[in-house]
Structure formats: C-alpha cells, structure tokens
mmCIF file of the N, C-alpha and C atoms, coordinates in Angstrom:
data_MODEL
# 
_entry.id   MODEL 
# 
loop_
_atom_site.group_PDB 
_atom_site.id 
_atom_site.type_symbol 
_atom_site.label_atom_id 
_atom_site.label_alt_id 
_atom_site.label_comp_id 
_atom_site.label_asym_id 
_atom_site.label_entity_id 
_atom_site.label_seq_id 
_atom_site.pdbx_PDB_ins_code 
_atom_site.Cartn_x 
_atom_site.Cartn_y 
_atom_site.Cartn_z 
_atom_site.occupancy 
_atom_site.B_iso_or_equiv 
_atom_site.pdbx_formal_charge 
_atom_site.auth_seq_id 
_atom_site.auth_comp_id 
_atom_site.auth_asym_id 
_atom_site.auth_atom_id 
_atom_site.pdbx_PDB_model_num 
ATOM 1   N N  . MET A 1 1  ? 117.434 154.632 170.802 1.00 0.00 ? 1  MET A N  1 
ATOM 2   C CA . MET A 1 1  ? 119.271 153.889 170.898 1.00 0.00 ? 1  MET A CA 1 
ATOM 3   C C  . MET A 1 1  ? 118.606 152.667 170.439 1.00 0.00 ? 1  MET A C  1 
ATOM 4   N N  . LYS A 1 2  ? 118.065 151.970 171.528 1.00 0.00 ? 2  LYS A N  1 
ATOM 5   C CA . LYS A 1 2  ? 117.736 150.788 171.458 1.00 0.00 ? 2  LYS A CA 1 
ATOM 6   C C  . LYS A 1 2  ? 117.877 149.635 169.421 1.00 0.00 ? 2  LYS A C  1 
ATOM 7   N N  . THR A 1 3  ? 116.871 150.441 169.391 1.00 0.00 ? 3  THR A N  1 
ATOM 8   C CA . THR A 1 3  ? 116.428 149.734 168.108 1.00 0.00 ? 3  THR A CA 1 
ATOM 9   C C  . THR A 1 3  ? 117.401 149.427 167.671 1.00 0.00 ? 3  THR A C  1 
ATOM 10  N N  . ALA A 1 4  ? 118.325 151.324 167.041 1.00 0.00 ? 4  ALA A N  1 
ATOM 11  C CA . ALA A 1 4  ? 119.258 151.825 166.042 1.00 0.00 ? 4  ALA A CA 1 
ATOM 12  C C  . ALA A 1 4  ? 120.309 150.676 166.722 1.00 0.00 ? 4  ALA A C  1 
ATOM 13  N N  . ASP A 1 5  ? 120.945 150.170 167.209 1.00 0.00 ? 5  ASP A N  1 
ATOM 14  C CA . ASP A 1 5  ? 121.673 148.824 168.276 1.00 0.00 ? 5  ASP A CA 1 
ATOM 15  C C  . ASP A 1 5  ? 121.263 147.064 167.934 1.00 0.00 ? 5  ASP A C  1 
ATOM 16  N N  . LEU A 1 6  ? 119.801 147.046 167.461 1.00 0.00 ? 6  LEU A N  1 
ATOM 17  C CA . LEU A 1 6  ? 119.481 146.263 167.843 1.00 0.00 ? 6  LEU A CA 1 
ATOM 18  C C  . LEU A 1 6  ? 119.880 146.082 165.867 1.00 0.00 ? 6  LEU A C  1 
ATOM 19  N N  . LEU A 1 7  ? 118.802 146.517 165.831 1.00 0.00 ? 7  LEU A N  1 
ATOM 20  C CA . LEU A 1 7  ? 119.578 146.715 164.051 1.00 0.00 ? 7  LEU A CA 1 
ATOM 21  C C  . LEU A 1 7  ? 120.838 146.293 163.376 1.00 0.00 ? 7  LEU A C  1 
ATOM 22  N N  . ASN A 1 8  ? 121.937 147.564 163.677 1.00 0.00 ? 8  ASN A N  1 
ATOM 23  C CA . ASN A 1 8  ? 123.105 147.497 163.931 1.00 0.00 ? 8  ASN A CA 1 
ATOM 24  C C  . ASN A 1 8  ? 123.801 146.316 163.637 1.00 0.00 ? 8  ASN A C  1 
ATOM 25  N N  . SER A 1 9  ? 123.131 145.226 165.475 1.00 0.00 ? 9  SER A N  1 
ATOM 26  C CA . SER A 1 9  ? 123.654 143.990 165.221 1.00 0.00 ? 9  SER A CA 1 
ATOM 27  C C  . SER A 1 9  ? 122.788 143.091 164.175 1.00 0.00 ? 9  SER A C  1 
ATOM 28  N N  . CYS A 1 10 ? 121.682 143.340 164.028 1.00 0.00 ? 10 CYS A N  1 
ATOM 29  C CA . CYS A 1 10 ? 120.838 142.006 163.673 1.00 0.00 ? 10 CYS A CA 1 
ATOM 30  C C  . CYS A 1 10 ? 122.130 142.400 162.021 1.00 0.00 ? 10 CYS A C  1 
ATOM 31  N N  . LEU A 1 11 ? 122.407 143.291 161.442 1.00 0.00 ? 11 LEU A N  1 
ATOM 32  C CA . LEU A 1 11 ? 122.592 143.353 160.328 1.00 0.00 ? 11 LEU A CA 1 
ATOM 33  C C  . LEU A 1 11 ? 124.310 143.284 160.435 1.00 0.00 ? 11 LEU A C  1 
ATOM 34  N N  . LEU A 1 12 ? 125.211 142.903 161.014 1.00 0.00 ? 12 LEU A N  1 
ATOM 35  C CA . LEU A 1 12 ? 126.083 142.357 160.972 1.00 0.00 ? 12 LEU A CA 1 
ATOM 36  C C  . LEU A 1 12 ? 126.161 141.191 161.244 1.00 0.00 ? 12 LEU A C  1 
ATOM 37  N N  . TYR A 1 13 ? 125.775 140.817 161.634 1.00 0.00 ? 13 TYR A N  1 
ATOM 38  C CA . TYR A 1 13 ? 125.046 139.310 161.882 1.00 0.00 ? 13 TYR A CA 1 
ATOM 39  C C  . TYR A 1 13 ? 124.771 138.593 160.051 1.00 0.00 ? 13 TYR A C  1 
ATOM 40  N N  . ALA A 1 14 ? 123.587 139.542 159.460 1.00 0.00 ? 14 ALA A N  1 
ATOM 41  C CA . ALA A 1 14 ? 123.285 139.531 157.907 1.00 0.00 ? 14 ALA A CA 1 
ATOM 42  C C  . ALA A 1 14 ? 123.938 139.849 157.146 1.00 0.00 ? 14 ALA A C  1 
ATOM 43  N N  . CYS A 1 15 ? 125.628 139.355 157.859 1.00 0.00 ? 15 CYS A N  1 
ATOM 44  C CA . CYS A 1 15 ? 126.870 139.951 156.418 1.00 0.00 ? 15 CYS A CA 1 
ATOM 45  C C  . CYS A 1 15 ? 128.013 138.460 157.264 1.00 0.00 ? 15 CYS A C  1 
ATOM 46  N N  . LEU A 1 16 ? 127.752 138.531 158.536 1.00 0.00 ? 16 LEU A N  1 
ATOM 47  C CA . LEU A 1 16 ? 128.804 137.446 158.456 1.00 0.00 ? 16 LEU A CA 1 
ATOM 48  C C  . LEU A 1 16 ? 128.385 135.689 157.851 1.00 0.00 ? 16 LEU A C  1 
ATOM 49  N N  . VAL A 1 17 ? 126.651 136.079 158.179 1.00 0.00 ? 17 VAL A N  1 
ATOM 50  C CA . VAL A 1 17 ? 125.994 134.683 157.915 1.00 0.00 ? 17 VAL A CA 1 
ATOM 51  C C  . VAL A 1 17 ? 126.292 134.711 156.513 1.00 0.00 ? 17 VAL A C  1 
ATOM 52  N N  . VAL A 1 18 ? 126.062 135.541 155.145 1.00 0.00 ? 18 VAL A N  1 
ATOM 53  C CA . VAL A 1 18 ? 126.000 135.820 153.544 1.00 0.00 ? 18 VAL A CA 1 
ATOM 54  C C  . VAL A 1 18 ? 128.204 135.682 153.339 1.00 0.00 ? 18 VAL A C  1 
ATOM 55  N N  . TYR A 1 19 ? 128.625 135.685 154.621 1.00 0.00 ? 19 TYR A N  1 
ATOM 56  C CA . TYR A 1 19 ? 130.320 135.886 153.927 1.00 0.00 ? 19 TYR A CA 1 
ATOM 57  C C  . TYR A 1 19 ? 130.611 134.549 154.215 1.00 0.00 ? 19 TYR A C  1 
ATOM 58  N N  . LEU A 1 20 ? 129.820 134.050 155.230 1.00 0.00 ? 20 LEU A N  1 
ATOM 59  C CA . LEU A 1 20 ? 130.474 132.188 155.582 1.00 0.00 ? 20 LEU A CA 1 
ATOM 60  C C  . LEU A 1 20 ? 129.796 131.511 154.838 1.00 0.00 ? 20 LEU A C  1 
ATOM 61  N N  . ALA A 1 21 ? 128.360 131.748 154.387 1.00 0.00 ? 21 ALA A N  1 
ATOM 62  C CA . ALA A 1 21 ? 127.983 131.121 153.149 1.00 0.00 ? 21 ALA A CA 1 
ATOM 63  C C  . ALA A 1 21 ? 128.182 131.494 151.501 1.00 0.00 ? 21 ALA A C  1 
ATOM 64  N N  . SER A 1 22 ? 128.997 132.668 151.159 1.00 0.00 ? 22 SER A N  1 
ATOM 65  C CA . SER A 1 22 ? 129.543 132.350 150.454 1.00 0.00 ? 22 SER A CA 1 
ATOM 66  C C  . SER A 1 22 ? 130.649 131.800 150.502 1.00 0.00 ? 22 SER A C  1 
ATOM 67  N N  . PHE A 1 23 ? 131.773 131.647 151.222 1.00 0.00 ? 23 PHE A N  1 
ATOM 68  C CA . PHE A 1 23 ? 133.071 131.480 151.990 1.00 0.00 ? 23 PHE A CA 1 
ATOM 69  C C  . PHE A 1 23 ? 132.528 129.501 151.420 1.00 0.00 ? 23 PHE A C  1 
ATOM 70  N N  . LEU A 1 24 ? 131.571 129.172 152.614 1.00 0.00 ? 24 LEU A N  1 
ATOM 71  C CA . LEU A 1 24 ? 131.626 127.318 151.896 1.00 0.00 ? 24 LEU A CA 1 
ATOM 72  C C  . LEU A 1 24 ? 131.098 127.296 150.546 1.00 0.00 ? 24 LEU A C  1 
ATOM 73  N N  . TYR A 1 25 ? 130.537 127.934 149.264 1.00 0.00 ? 25 TYR A N  1 
ATOM 74  C CA . TYR A 1 25 ? 129.937 127.334 148.519 1.00 0.00 ? 25 TYR A CA 1 
ATOM 75  C C  . TYR A 1 25 ? 131.060 127.870 147.663 1.00 0.00 ? 25 TYR A C  1 
ATOM 76  N N  . VAL A 1 26 ? 132.683 129.036 147.531 1.00 0.00 ? 26 VAL A N  1 
ATOM 77  C CA . VAL A 1 26 ? 133.522 128.564 146.984 1.00 0.00 ? 26 VAL A CA 1 
ATOM 78  C C  . VAL A 1 26 ? 134.248 127.272 146.681 1.00 0.00 ? 26 VAL A C  1 
ATOM 79  N N  . LEU A 1 27 ? 134.243 126.977 148.741 1.00 0.00 ? 27 LEU A N  1 
ATOM 80  C CA . LEU A 1 27 ? 134.985 125.681 149.035 1.00 0.00 ? 27 LEU A CA 1 
ATOM 81  C C  . LEU A 1 27 ? 134.132 124.312 148.544 1.00 0.00 ? 27 LEU A C  1 
ATOM 82  N N  . MET A 1 28 ? 133.533 124.432 148.582 1.00 0.00 ? 28 MET A N  1 
ATOM 83  C CA . MET A 1 28 ? 132.270 123.321 147.895 1.00 0.00 ? 28 MET A CA 1 
ATOM 84  C C  . MET A 1 28 ? 132.951 123.320 146.092 1.00 0.00 ? 28 MET A C  1 
ATOM 85  N N  . GLY A 1 29 ? 132.923 124.748 145.915 1.00 0.00 ? 29 GLY A N  1 
ATOM 86  C CA . GLY A 1 29 ? 132.575 124.731 144.567 1.00 0.00 ? 29 GLY A CA 1 
ATOM 87  C C  . GLY A 1 29 ? 134.649 124.177 143.912 1.00 0.00 ? 29 GLY A C  1 
ATOM 88  N N  . PHE A 1 30 ? 135.013 124.485 144.639 1.00 0.00 ? 30 PHE A N  1 
ATOM 89  C CA . PHE A 1 30 ? 136.476 123.661 144.644 1.00 0.00 ? 30 PHE A CA 1 
ATOM 90  C C  . PHE A 1 30 ? 136.547 122.517 144.947 1.00 0.00 ? 30 PHE A C  1 
ATOM 91  N N  . ALA A 1 31 ? 136.132 121.799 145.940 1.00 0.00 ? 31 ALA A N  1 
ATOM 92  C CA . ALA A 1 31 ? 136.131 120.654 145.799 1.00 0.00 ? 31 ALA A CA 1 
ATOM 93  C C  . ALA A 1 31 ? 135.330 119.837 144.802 1.00 0.00 ? 31 ALA A C  1 
ATOM 94  N N  . ALA A 1 32 ? 134.919 120.092 144.369 1.00 0.00 ? 32 ALA A N  1 
ATOM 95  C CA . ALA A 1 32 ? 133.061 118.920 143.501 1.00 0.00 ? 32 ALA A CA 1 
ATOM 96  C C  . ALA A 1 32 ? 135.237 119.241 142.975 1.00 0.00 ? 32 ALA A C  1 
ATOM 97  N N  . ARG A 1 33 ? 135.402 120.156 142.086 1.00 0.00 ? 33 ARG A N  1 
ATOM 98  C CA . ARG A 1 33 ? 136.477 120.577 140.597 1.00 0.00 ? 33 ARG A CA 1 
ATOM 99  C C  . ARG A 1 33 ? 137.512 119.440 141.172 1.00 0.00 ? 33 ARG A C  1 
ATOM 100 N N  . THR A 1 34 ? 138.426 119.365 143.244 1.00 0.00 ? 34 THR A N  1 
ATOM 101 C CA . THR A 1 34 ? 139.316 118.330 142.243 1.00 0.00 ? 34 THR A CA 1 
ATOM 102 C C  . THR A 1 34 ? 138.523 116.994 142.363 1.00 0.00 ? 34 THR A C  1 
ATOM 103 N N  . TRP A 1 35 ? 137.274 117.264 143.045 1.00 0.00 ? 35 TRP A N  1 
ATOM 104 C CA . TRP A 1 35 ? 136.700 115.255 142.536 1.00 0.00 ? 35 TRP A CA 1 
ATOM 105 C C  . TRP A 1 35 ? 136.346 114.515 141.157 1.00 0.00 ? 35 TRP A C  1 
ATOM 106 N N  . VAL A 1 36 ? 136.488 115.987 140.518 1.00 0.00 ? 36 VAL A N  1 
ATOM 107 C CA . VAL A 1 36 ? 135.961 115.077 138.745 1.00 0.00 ? 36 VAL A CA 1 
ATOM 108 C C  . VAL A 1 36 ? 136.500 115.420 138.418 1.00 0.00 ? 36 VAL A C  1 
ATOM 109 N N  . ILE A 1 37 ? 137.698 115.853 138.645 1.00 0.00 ? 37 ILE A N  1 
ATOM 110 C CA . ILE A 1 37 ? 139.778 115.800 138.297 1.00 0.00 ? 37 ILE A CA 1 
ATOM 111 C C  . ILE A 1 37 ? 140.207 114.153 138.178 1.00 0.00 ? 37 ILE A C  1 
ATOM 112 N N  . PRO A 1 38 ? 139.630 113.475 138.722 1.00 0.00 ? 38 PRO A N  1 
ATOM 113 C CA . PRO A 1 38 ? 140.506 112.240 139.181 1.00 0.00 ? 38 PRO A CA 1 
ATOM 114 C C  . PRO A 1 38 ? 138.900 111.292 138.358 1.00 0.00 ? 38 PRO A C  1 
ATOM 115 N N  . PHE A 1 39 ? 137.752 111.746 137.990 1.00 0.00 ? 39 PHE A N  1 
ATOM 116 C CA . PHE A 1 39 ? 136.805 110.918 137.354 1.00 0.00 ? 39 PHE A CA 1 
ATOM 117 C C  . PHE A 1 39 ? 137.527 111.143 135.830 1.00 0.00 ? 39 PHE A C  1 
ATOM 118 N N  . LYS A 1 40 ? 137.996 112.218 135.603 1.00 0.00 ? 40 LYS A N  1 
ATOM 119 C CA . LYS A 1 40 ? 137.714 112.585 134.183 1.00 0.00 ? 40 LYS A CA 1 
ATOM 120 C C  . LYS A 1 40 ? 138.730 112.142 133.525 1.00 0.00 ? 40 LYS A C  1 
ATOM 121 N N  . ILE A 1 41 ? 140.642 112.140 134.497 1.00 0.00 ? 41 ILE A N  1 
ATOM 122 C CA . ILE A 1 41 ? 141.684 110.986 134.386 1.00 0.00 ? 41 ILE A CA 1 
ATOM 123 C C  . ILE A 1 41 ? 141.557 109.420 133.682 1.00 0.00 ? 41 ILE A C  1 
ATOM 124 N N  . LYS A 1 42 ? 139.973 109.455 134.552 1.00 0.00 ? 42 LYS A N  1 
ATOM 125 C CA . LYS A 1 42 ? 140.104 107.435 135.060 1.00 0.00 ? 42 LYS A CA 1 
ATOM 126 C C  . LYS A 1 42 ? 139.431 106.771 133.352 1.00 0.00 ? 42 LYS A C  1 
ATOM 127 N N  . ARG A 1 43 ? 138.387 108.284 133.885 1.00 0.00 ? 43 ARG A N  1 
ATOM 128 C CA . ARG A 1 43 ? 137.138 108.212 131.722 1.00 0.00 ? 43 ARG A CA 1 
ATOM 129 C C  . ARG A 1 43 ? 138.469 107.533 131.010 1.00 0.00 ? 43 ARG A C  1 
ATOM 130 N N  . MET A 1 44 ? 139.750 109.074 130.750 1.00 0.00 ? 44 MET A N  1 
ATOM 131 C CA . MET A 1 44 ? 140.307 109.140 129.636 1.00 0.00 ? 44 MET A CA 1 
ATOM 132 C C  . MET A 1 44 ? 141.755 108.310 129.227 1.00 0.00 ? 44 MET A C  1 
ATOM 133 N N  . LEU A 1 45 ? 141.659 107.944 130.831 1.00 0.00 ? 45 LEU A N  1 
ATOM 134 C CA . LEU A 1 45 ? 142.726 106.216 130.385 1.00 0.00 ? 45 LEU A CA 1 
ATOM 135 C C  . LEU A 1 45 ? 142.135 105.143 130.777 1.00 0.00 ? 45 LEU A C  1 
ATOM 136 N N  . ARG A 1 46 ? 140.637 105.392 131.365 1.00 0.00 ? 46 ARG A N  1 
ATOM 137 C CA . ARG A 1 46 ? 139.540 103.753 129.947 1.00 0.00 ? 46 ARG A CA 1 
ATOM 138 C C  . ARG A 1 46 ? 140.016 103.979 128.932 1.00 0.00 ? 46 ARG A C  1 
ATOM 139 N N  . TYR A 1 47 ? 139.599 104.707 128.179 1.00 0.00 ? 47 TYR A N  1 
ATOM 140 C CA . TYR A 1 47 ? 138.906 105.826 127.071 1.00 0.00 ? 47 TYR A CA 1 
ATOM 141 C C  . TYR A 1 47 ? 141.095 104.930 125.921 1.00 0.00 ? 47 TYR A C  1 
ATOM 142 N N  . ILE A 1 48 ? 141.778 105.844 126.500 1.00 0.00 ? 48 ILE A N  1 
ATOM 143 C CA . ILE A 1 48 ? 143.325 105.272 125.773 1.00 0.00 ? 48 ILE A CA 1 
ATOM 144 C C  . ILE A 1 48 ? 143.609 103.585 126.110 1.00 0.00 ? 48 ILE A C  1 
ATOM 145 N N  . GLU A 1 49 ? 143.103 102.584 127.221 1.00 0.00 ? 49 GLU A N  1 
ATOM 146 C CA . GLU A 1 49 ? 142.964 101.693 127.038 1.00 0.00 ? 49 GLU A CA 1 
ATOM 147 C C  . GLU A 1 49 ? 141.919 100.163 126.022 1.00 0.00 ? 49 GLU A C  1 
ATOM 148 N N  . LYS A 1 50 ? 140.967 100.739 126.233 1.00 0.00 ? 50 LYS A N  1 
ATOM 149 C CA . LYS A 1 50 ? 140.323 100.489 124.872 1.00 0.00 ? 50 LYS A CA 1 
ATOM 150 C C  . LYS A 1 50 ? 140.727 100.287 123.311 1.00 0.00 ? 50 LYS A C  1 
ATOM 151 N N  . THR A 1 51 ? 141.037 102.138 123.245 1.00 0.00 ? 51 THR A N  1 
ATOM 152 C CA . THR A 1 51 ? 141.250 102.568 121.293 1.00 0.00 ? 51 THR A CA 1 
ATOM 153 C C  . THR A 1 51 ? 143.370 102.413 121.793 1.00 0.00 ? 51 THR A C  1 
ATOM 154 N N  . PRO A 1 52 ? 143.073 101.505 121.923 1.00 0.00 ? 52 PRO A N  1 
ATOM 155 C CA . PRO A 1 52 ? 145.242 103.097 121.663 1.00 0.00 ? 52 PRO A CA 1 
ATOM 156 C C  . PRO A 1 52 ? 145.808 103.628 121.118 1.00 0.00 ? 52 PRO A C  1 
ATOM 157 N N  . SER A 1 53 ? 145.798 101.939 119.824 1.00 0.00 ? 53 SER A N  1 
ATOM 158 C CA . SER A 1 53 ? 146.551 102.713 118.303 1.00 0.00 ? 53 SER A CA 1 
ATOM 159 C C  . SER A 1 53 ? 145.687 104.039 118.070 1.00 0.00 ? 53 SER A C  1 
ATOM 160 N N  . LYS A 1 54 ? 143.965 103.856 118.100 1.00 0.00 ? 54 LYS A N  1 
ATOM 161 C CA . LYS A 1 54 ? 143.592 105.608 118.149 1.00 0.00 ? 54 LYS A CA 1 
ATOM 162 C C  . LYS A 1 54 ? 143.846 106.524 118.256 1.00 0.00 ? 54 LYS A C  1 
ATOM 163 N N  . PHE A 1 55 ? 144.304 106.934 120.327 1.00 0.00 ? 55 PHE A N  1 
ATOM 164 C CA . PHE A 1 55 ? 144.221 107.817 120.689 1.00 0.00 ? 55 PHE A CA 1 
ATOM 165 C C  . PHE A 1 55 ? 145.784 107.886 119.671 1.00 0.00 ? 55 PHE A C  1 
ATOM 166 N N  . PHE A 1 56 ? 147.242 106.808 120.350 1.00 0.00 ? 56 PHE A N  1 
ATOM 167 C CA . PHE A 1 56 ? 148.452 107.247 119.805 1.00 0.00 ? 56 PHE A CA 1 
ATOM 168 C C  . PHE A 1 56 ? 147.801 108.075 118.153 1.00 0.00 ? 56 PHE A C  1 
ATOM 169 N N  . ASP A 1 57 ? 147.308 106.958 117.552 1.00 0.00 ? 57 ASP A N  1 
ATOM 170 C CA . ASP A 1 57 ? 147.382 108.106 116.045 1.00 0.00 ? 57 ASP A CA 1 
ATOM 171 C C  . ASP A 1 57 ? 146.897 109.933 116.005 1.00 0.00 ? 57 ASP A C  1 
ATOM 172 N N  . SER A 1 58 ? 145.929 109.515 116.901 1.00 0.00 ? 58 SER A N  1 
ATOM 173 C CA . SER A 1 58 ? 145.770 111.319 117.420 1.00 0.00 ? 58 SER A CA 1 
ATOM 174 C C  . SER A 1 58 ? 146.314 111.933 117.984 1.00 0.00 ? 58 SER A C  1 
ATOM 175 N N  . LEU A 1 59 ? 147.684 111.218 118.183 1.00 0.00 ? 59 LEU A N  1 
ATOM 176 C CA . LEU A 1 59 ? 148.434 112.002 119.099 1.00 0.00 ? 59 LEU A CA 1 
ATOM 177 C C  . LEU A 1 59 ? 149.431 112.385 118.352 1.00 0.00 ? 59 LEU A C  1 
ATOM 178 N N  . SER A 1 60 ? 149.731 111.311 117.691 1.00 0.00 ? 60 SER A N  1 
ATOM 179 C CA . SER A 1 60 ? 151.334 111.743 116.885 1.00 0.00 ? 60 SER A CA 1 
ATOM 180 C C  . SER A 1 60 ? 151.195 113.525 116.156 1.00 0.00 ? 60 SER A C  1 
ATOM 181 N N  . ILE A 1 61 ? 152.816 113.754 115.630 1.00 0.00 ? 61 ILE A N  1 
ATOM 182 C CA . ILE A 1 61 ? 152.664 114.704 114.826 1.00 0.00 ? 61 ILE A CA 1 
ATOM 183 C C  . ILE A 1 61 ? 152.748 113.916 113.369 1.00 0.00 ? 61 ILE A C  1 
ATOM 184 N N  . ASN A 1 62 ? 154.133 113.501 113.704 1.00 0.00 ? 62 ASN A N  1 
ATOM 185 C CA . ASN A 1 62 ? 154.027 112.982 112.053 1.00 0.00 ? 62 ASN A CA 1 
ATOM 186 C C  . ASN A 1 62 ? 153.802 111.424 111.922 1.00 0.00 ? 62 ASN A C  1 
ATOM 187 N N  . LYS A 1 63 ? 152.065 111.872 110.565 1.00 0.00 ? 63 LYS A N  1 
ATOM 188 C CA . LYS A 1 63 ? 151.459 111.086 110.365 1.00 0.00 ? 63 LYS A CA 1 
ATOM 189 C C  . LYS A 1 63 ? 151.317 110.310 109.387 1.00 0.00 ? 63 LYS A C  1 
ATOM 190 N N  . LYS A 1 64 ? 151.151 109.049 108.878 1.00 0.00 ? 64 LYS A N  1 
ATOM 191 C CA . LYS A 1 64 ? 151.574 108.264 107.911 1.00 0.00 ? 64 LYS A CA 1 
ATOM 192 C C  . LYS A 1 64 ? 150.950 108.156 106.900 1.00 0.00 ? 64 LYS A C  1 
ATOM 193 N N  . SER A 1 65 ? 150.378 108.941 105.973 1.00 0.00 ? 65 SER A N  1 
ATOM 194 C CA . SER A 1 65 ? 149.681 109.273 104.890 1.00 0.00 ? 65 SER A CA 1 
ATOM 195 C C  . SER A 1 65 ? 149.858 107.425 103.585 1.00 0.00 ? 65 SER A C  1 
ATOM 196 N N  . LYS A 1 66 ? 147.948 107.789 103.805 1.00 0.00 ? 66 LYS A N  1 
ATOM 197 C CA . LYS A 1 66 ? 147.726 106.032 103.129 1.00 0.00 ? 66 LYS A CA 1 
ATOM 198 C C  . LYS A 1 66 ? 148.084 106.258 101.323 1.00 0.00 ? 66 LYS A C  1 
# 
C-alpha cells in the first residue's frame, strides 16, 4: 500500500512540475514577444527617418505616374 501511495504522490508532483514548466514557458514566450515588438517598431521608425520619401510613396494610394 505504501509503494502505491509513494508512486501516486511522485506522479502528482511530476504533473505539477510539468504544468508549472509549461506555464513558465508560455509566459516567457509572451514576454519575449512583447519585448520584441518595441524593437521592431523602433527599427521601422529609424527606416522611415532615413528614407521618408520612399516609405510614404509606397504607402500612398494615388501614385503619380511618370
């Protein structure tokens, strides 16, 4: 009877550890995404500052034909 209780408690703790590890993995993935987005925005703004005319020409709907 004691071996069954020991096995049961070990399985319970193993499931708990796996659950917490997966929760932390998802949380870290979300944190990584939220940290990456501002860097992408900064890079895009830097690109716009360097080449404003090209960027706004590509955005404009009514492109002037030469």
